[in-house]
Structure formats: C-alpha cells, structure tokens
Backbone and ligand atoms as CSV (ligand in chain L), in Angstrom:
chain,resi,resn,atom,element,x,y,z
A,1,MET,N,N,-22.953,1.134,-32.052
A,1,MET,CA,C,-21.704,1.389,-31.344
A,1,MET,C,C,-20.812,0.174,-31.505
A,2,ASN,N,N,-19.720,0.310,-32.231
A,2,ASN,CA,C,-18.811,-0.810,-32.431
A,2,ASN,C,C,-17.685,-0.830,-31.426
A,3,GLU,N,N,-17.446,0.272,-30.762
A,3,GLU,CA,C,-16.452,0.346,-29.704
A,3,GLU,C,C,-16.802,1.543,-28.850
A,4,MET,N,N,-16.126,1.655,-27.701
A,4,MET,CA,C,-16.418,2.801,-26.868
A,4,MET,C,C,-16.148,4.074,-27.651
A,5,ASN,N,N,-17.038,5.014,-27.509
A,5,ASN,CA,C,-16.927,6.273,-28.221
A,5,ASN,C,C,-16.085,7.247,-27.405
A,6,HIS,N,N,-14.841,7.436,-27.796
A,6,HIS,CA,C,-13.950,8.298,-27.026
A,6,HIS,C,C,-14.310,9.772,-27.142
A,7,ASP,N,N,-15.224,10.101,-28.039
A,7,ASP,CA,C,-15.670,11.478,-28.166
A,7,ASP,C,C,-16.978,11.727,-27.431
A,8,ALA,N,N,-17.586,10.675,-26.905
A,8,ALA,CA,C,-18.901,10.804,-26.292
A,8,ALA,C,C,-18.852,11.732,-25.082
A,9,GLY,N,N,-17.951,11.429,-24.121
A,9,GLY,CA,C,-17.756,12.303,-22.988
A,9,GLY,C,C,-18.948,12.441,-22.087
A,10,MET,N,N,-19.801,11.456,-22.050
A,10,MET,CA,C,-20.961,11.511,-21.178
A,10,MET,C,C,-21.130,10.182,-20.459
A,11,PRO,N,N,-21.107,10.206,-19.125
A,11,PRO,CA,C,-21.356,8.970,-18.401
A,11,PRO,C,C,-22.818,8.558,-18.533
A,12,ILE,N,N,-23.063,7.289,-18.376
A,12,ILE,CA,C,-24.421,6.745,-18.404
A,12,ILE,C,C,-24.873,6.615,-16.960
A,13,ALA,N,N,-25.834,7.437,-16.554
A,13,ALA,CA,C,-26.367,7.379,-15.191
A,13,ALA,C,C,-27.468,6.335,-15.149
A,14,ILE,N,N,-27.326,5.384,-14.216
A,14,ILE,CA,C,-28.310,4.308,-14.133
A,14,ILE,C,C,-28.382,3.803,-12.685
A,15,THR,N,N,-29.583,3.521,-12.233
A,15,THR,CA,C,-29.765,2.963,-10.892
A,15,THR,C,C,-29.912,1.456,-11.017
A,16,LEU,N,N,-29.059,0.754,-10.275
A,16,LEU,CA,C,-29.013,-0.712,-10.367
A,16,LEU,C,C,-29.233,-1.336,-8.999
A,17,ASP,N,N,-29.835,-2.514,-9.004
A,17,ASP,CA,C,-29.971,-3.306,-7.779
A,17,ASP,C,C,-28.628,-3.947,-7.451
A,18,ALA,N,N,-28.502,-4.441,-6.227
A,18,ALA,CA,C,-27.303,-5.186,-5.837
A,18,ALA,C,C,-27.148,-6.370,-6.785
A,19,GLY,N,N,-25.911,-6.669,-7.130
A,19,GLY,CA,C,-25.671,-7.808,-8.016
A,19,GLY,C,C,-24.386,-7.648,-8.783
A,20,THR,N,N,-24.116,-8.594,-9.649
A,20,THR,CA,C,-22.930,-8.578,-10.487
A,20,THR,C,C,-23.337,-8.212,-11.907
A,21,TYR,N,N,-22.587,-7.307,-12.484
A,21,TYR,CA,C,-22.890,-6.805,-13.820
A,21,TYR,C,C,-21.629,-6.892,-14.680
A,22,TYR,N,N,-21.844,-6.884,-16.002
A,22,TYR,CA,C,-20.731,-6.942,-16.939
A,22,TYR,C,C,-20.901,-5.833,-17.962
A,23,ARG,N,N,-19.980,-4.885,-17.957
A,23,ARG,CA,C,-20.025,-3.758,-18.877
A,23,ARG,C,C,-19.513,-4.219,-20.228
A,24,CYS,N,N,-20.337,-4.041,-21.270
A,24,CYS,CA,C,-19.925,-4.378,-22.639
A,24,CYS,C,C,-18.780,-3.460,-23.056
A,25,THR,N,N,-17.761,-4.020,-23.698
A,25,THR,CA,C,-16.660,-3.203,-24.211
A,25,THR,C,C,-16.530,-3.313,-25.733
A,26,CYS,N,N,-17.340,-4.181,-26.356
A,26,CYS,CA,C,-17.211,-4.363,-27.806
A,26,CYS,C,C,-18.254,-3.583,-28.591
A,27,GLY,N,N,-19.353,-3.219,-27.947
A,27,GLY,CA,C,-20.404,-2.476,-28.622
A,27,GLY,C,C,-21.391,-3.336,-29.380
A,28,GLN,N,N,-21.246,-4.650,-29.346
A,28,GLN,CA,C,-22.143,-5.531,-30.103
A,28,GLN,C,C,-23.384,-5.918,-29.310
A,29,SER,N,N,-23.391,-5.645,-28.019
A,29,SER,CA,C,-24.504,-6.051,-27.172
A,29,SER,C,C,-25.810,-5.377,-27.588
A,30,GLN,N,N,-26.898,-6.113,-27.467
A,30,GLN,CA,C,-28.225,-5.545,-27.697
A,30,GLN,C,C,-28.802,-5.024,-26.384
A,31,ASN,N,N,-27.994,-5.081,-25.339
A,31,ASN,CA,C,-28.433,-4.661,-24.009
A,31,ASN,C,C,-27.438,-3.682,-23.394
A,32,LEU,N,N,-26.946,-2.747,-24.207
A,32,LEU,CA,C,-25.952,-1.780,-23.710
A,32,LEU,C,C,-26.502,-0.978,-22.547
A,33,PRO,N,N,-25.692,-0.666,-21.552
A,33,PRO,CA,C,-24.241,-0.808,-21.549
A,33,PRO,C,C,-23.755,-2.163,-21.049
A,34,PHE,N,N,-24.638,-3.135,-20.967
A,34,PHE,CA,C,-24.243,-4.425,-20.398
A,34,PHE,C,C,-23.940,-5.453,-21.485
A,35,CYS,N,N,-23.043,-6.358,-21.174
A,35,CYS,CA,C,-22.676,-7.449,-22.071
A,35,CYS,C,C,-23.839,-8.433,-22.174
A,36,ASP,N,N,-24.108,-8.895,-23.410
A,36,ASP,CA,C,-25.101,-9.957,-23.611
A,36,ASP,C,C,-24.459,-11.184,-24.242
A,37,GLY,N,N,-23.128,-11.224,-24.252
A,37,GLY,CA,C,-22.414,-12.377,-24.798
A,37,GLY,C,C,-22.188,-12.304,-26.299
A,38,SER,N,N,-22.476,-11.175,-26.922
A,38,SER,CA,C,-22.354,-11.043,-28.381
A,38,SER,C,C,-20.921,-10.825,-28.858
A,39,HIS,N,N,-19.993,-10.562,-27.941
A,39,HIS,CA,C,-18.625,-10.237,-28.357
A,39,HIS,C,C,-17.947,-11.422,-29.053
A,40,PRO,N,N,-17.094,-11.099,-30.042
A,40,PRO,CA,C,-16.355,-12.150,-30.730
A,40,PRO,C,C,-15.421,-12.857,-29.755
A,41,ALA,N,N,-15.349,-14.173,-29.851
A,41,ALA,CA,C,-14.494,-14.951,-28.955
A,41,ALA,C,C,-13.053,-14.465,-29.030
A,42,GLY,N,N,-12.462,-14.268,-27.853
A,42,GLY,CA,C,-11.058,-13.888,-27.784
A,42,GLY,C,C,-10.776,-12.431,-28.070
A,43,LYS,N,N,-11.773,-11.656,-28.385
A,43,LYS,CA,C,-11.537,-10.241,-28.694
A,43,LYS,C,C,-11.814,-9.383,-27.463
A,44,SER,N,N,-12.952,-8.759,-27.410
A,44,SER,CA,C,-13.289,-7.883,-26.293
A,44,SER,C,C,-13.663,-8.699,-25.063
A,45,VAL,N,N,-13.300,-8.161,-23.921
A,45,VAL,CA,C,-13.632,-8.794,-22.650
A,45,VAL,C,C,-14.510,-7.833,-21.857
A,46,PRO,N,N,-15.687,-8.276,-21.432
A,46,PRO,CA,C,-16.536,-7.391,-20.639
A,46,PRO,C,C,-15.884,-7.079,-19.296
A,47,ILE,N,N,-16.229,-5.939,-18.730
A,47,ILE,CA,C,-15.689,-5.521,-17.442
A,47,ILE,C,C,-16.707,-5.852,-16.360
A,48,PRO,N,N,-16.371,-6.784,-15.460
A,48,PRO,CA,C,-17.312,-7.127,-14.394
A,48,PRO,C,C,-17.274,-6.096,-13.271
A,49,PHE,N,N,-18.424,-5.872,-12.665
A,49,PHE,CA,C,-18.459,-5.058,-11.450
A,49,PHE,C,C,-19.611,-5.529,-10.590
A,50,GLU,N,N,-19.469,-5.279,-9.292
A,50,GLU,CA,C,-20.443,-5.785,-8.338
A,50,GLU,C,C,-20.949,-4.647,-7.466
A,51,LEU,N,N,-22.240,-4.659,-7.205
A,51,LEU,CA,C,-22.851,-3.693,-6.293
A,51,LEU,C,C,-23.422,-4.449,-5.113
A,52,THR,N,N,-23.170,-3.962,-3.927
A,52,THR,CA,C,-23.667,-4.640,-2.719
A,52,THR,C,C,-25.008,-4.078,-2.265
A,53,GLU,N,N,-25.426,-2.993,-2.903
A,53,GLU,CA,C,-26.717,-2.396,-2.579
A,53,GLU,C,C,-27.236,-1.653,-3.814
A,54,ARG,N,N,-28.543,-1.398,-3.805
A,54,ARG,CA,C,-29.127,-0.627,-4.911
A,54,ARG,C,C,-28.551,0.786,-4.876
A,55,LYS,N,N,-28.064,1.248,-6.021
A,55,LYS,CA,C,-27.507,2.591,-6.049
A,55,LYS,C,C,-27.425,3.113,-7.477
A,56,LYS,N,N,-27.310,4.420,-7.572
A,56,LYS,CA,C,-27.114,5.065,-8.867
A,56,LYS,C,C,-25.626,5.067,-9.179
A,57,VAL,N,N,-25.282,4.624,-10.374
A,57,VAL,CA,C,-23.885,4.599,-10.788
A,57,VAL,C,C,-23.740,5.357,-12.096
A,58,TYR,N,N,-22.529,5.719,-12.404
A,58,TYR,CA,C,-22.229,6.470,-13.618
A,58,TYR,C,C,-21.216,5.655,-14.417
A,59,ILE,N,N,-21.708,5.050,-15.490
A,59,ILE,CA,C,-20.892,4.171,-16.317
A,59,ILE,C,C,-20.162,4.997,-17.371
A,60,CYS,N,N,-18.863,4.781,-17.474
A,60,CYS,CA,C,-18.061,5.492,-18.482
A,60,CYS,C,C,-18.484,5.055,-19.880
A,61,SER,N,N,-18.669,6.033,-20.764
A,61,SER,CA,C,-18.974,5.720,-22.162
A,61,SER,C,C,-17.898,6.253,-23.101
A,62,CYS,N,N,-16.916,6.959,-22.534
A,62,CYS,CA,C,-15.884,7.538,-23.397
A,62,CYS,C,C,-14.647,6.654,-23.512
A,63,GLY,N,N,-14.461,5.752,-22.570
A,63,GLY,CA,C,-13.314,4.855,-22.613
A,63,GLY,C,C,-12.054,5.440,-22.013
A,64,ASN,N,N,-12.125,6.618,-21.435
A,64,ASN,CA,C,-10.928,7.260,-20.883
A,64,ASN,C,C,-10.790,7.146,-19.373
A,65,SER,N,N,-11.772,6.564,-18.715
A,65,SER,CA,C,-11.714,6.460,-17.259
A,65,SER,C,C,-10.570,5.555,-16.803
A,66,ASP,N,N,-9.913,5.947,-15.732
A,66,ASP,CA,C,-8.883,5.106,-15.123
A,66,ASP,C,C,-9.492,4.102,-14.156
A,67,HIS,N,N,-10.808,4.184,-13.979
A,67,HIS,CA,C,-11.509,3.286,-13.062
A,67,HIS,C,C,-12.735,2.673,-13.736
A,68,PRO,N,N,-12.524,2.037,-14.892
A,68,PRO,CA,C,-13.662,1.446,-15.590
A,68,PRO,C,C,-14.313,0.330,-14.767
A,69,PRO,N,N,-15.591,0.153,-14.833
A,69,PRO,CA,C,-16.478,0.729,-15.840
A,69,PRO,C,C,-17.064,2.066,-15.427
A,70,PHE,N,N,-16.568,2.650,-14.342
A,70,PHE,CA,C,-17.192,3.861,-13.834
A,70,PHE,C,C,-16.515,5.122,-14.370
A,71,CYS,N,N,-17.290,6.155,-14.544
A,71,CYS,CA,C,-16.788,7.463,-14.960
A,71,CYS,C,C,-15.958,8.044,-13.825
A,72,ASP,N,N,-14.783,8.578,-14.160
A,72,ASP,CA,C,-13.941,9.229,-13.148
A,72,ASP,C,C,-13.717,10.705,-13.479
A,73,ALA,N,N,-14.578,11.234,-14.327
A,73,ALA,CA,C,-14.548,12.645,-14.736
A,73,ALA,C,C,-13.424,12.954,-15.735
A,74,SER,N,N,-12.751,11.921,-16.260
A,74,SER,CA,C,-11.759,12.149,-17.313
A,74,SER,C,C,-12.413,12.766,-18.541
A,75,CYS,N,N,-13.708,12.571,-18.675
A,75,CYS,CA,C,-14.472,13.109,-19.808
A,75,CYS,C,C,-14.784,14.598,-19.613
A,76,GLY,N,N,-14.536,15.101,-18.393
A,76,GLY,CA,C,-14.846,16.498,-18.114
A,76,GLY,C,C,-16.193,16.685,-17.455
A,77,VAL,N,N,-16.929,15.601,-17.266
A,77,VAL,CA,C,-18.232,15.678,-16.623
A,77,VAL,C,C,-18.097,15.195,-15.176
A,78,GLU,N,N,-18.378,16.079,-14.244
A,78,GLU,CA,C,-18.317,15.701,-12.830
A,78,GLU,C,C,-19.586,14.967,-12.452
A,79,THR,N,N,-19.456,13.866,-11.744
A,79,THR,CA,C,-20.619,13.124,-11.260
A,79,THR,C,C,-20.682,13.240,-9.747
A,80,PRO,N,N,-21.897,13.144,-9.189
A,80,PRO,CA,C,-22.038,13.279,-7.736
A,80,PRO,C,C,-21.294,12.173,-6.980
L,1,FES,S1,S,-17.645,9.066,-19.481
L,1,FES,FE1,FE,-15.640,8.278,-19.481
L,1,FES,S2,S,-14.640,9.273,-17.811
L,1,FES,FE2,FE,-16.684,10.089,-17.834
C-alpha cells in the first residue's frame, strides 16, 4: 500500500487499549494501520489520535472520511 486506497471502502475494525496512536498515511509502515516512522521526511504526516479507554474503533482505509483517522461511513459502510 503506497497510499490510502480510495477504492477500498472498508474500515479497519480494531480493539485498542487507551493510549496515543498514529495512523500511517503514506503506506510505507510495516505496522499498518499505524505509523512506524518509515514515511519520507516532509512528505506524509501521520494522523495522531488518542483513546482514553480500551475500545473498538473503525479506522478509515479509503481516505474519504471527514473525520480521519476514523471511518465516517463515507465509504458506504455503516459502523456501530
Ligand atoms: S473506510 Fe473511509 S469512510 Fe469508511
């Protein structure tokens, strides 16, 4: 994945512990969907997000969400 796949249209459902996370936006990470620092300097910027409790989240993989890094159903997939 070299960039967000705008045709993917499927959120990534994942349960995460409380903490700060960084959503990869360049596609070079070996730990997708999270940034591992592989992005070229000055190019892509990871999207930080914070969770205050363990919860299931739906990460946008299509790049069309108005509320990145989370899916907002712009892909046509409704999330709980
Ligand atoms: S996966 Fe991007 S809005 Fe749902």
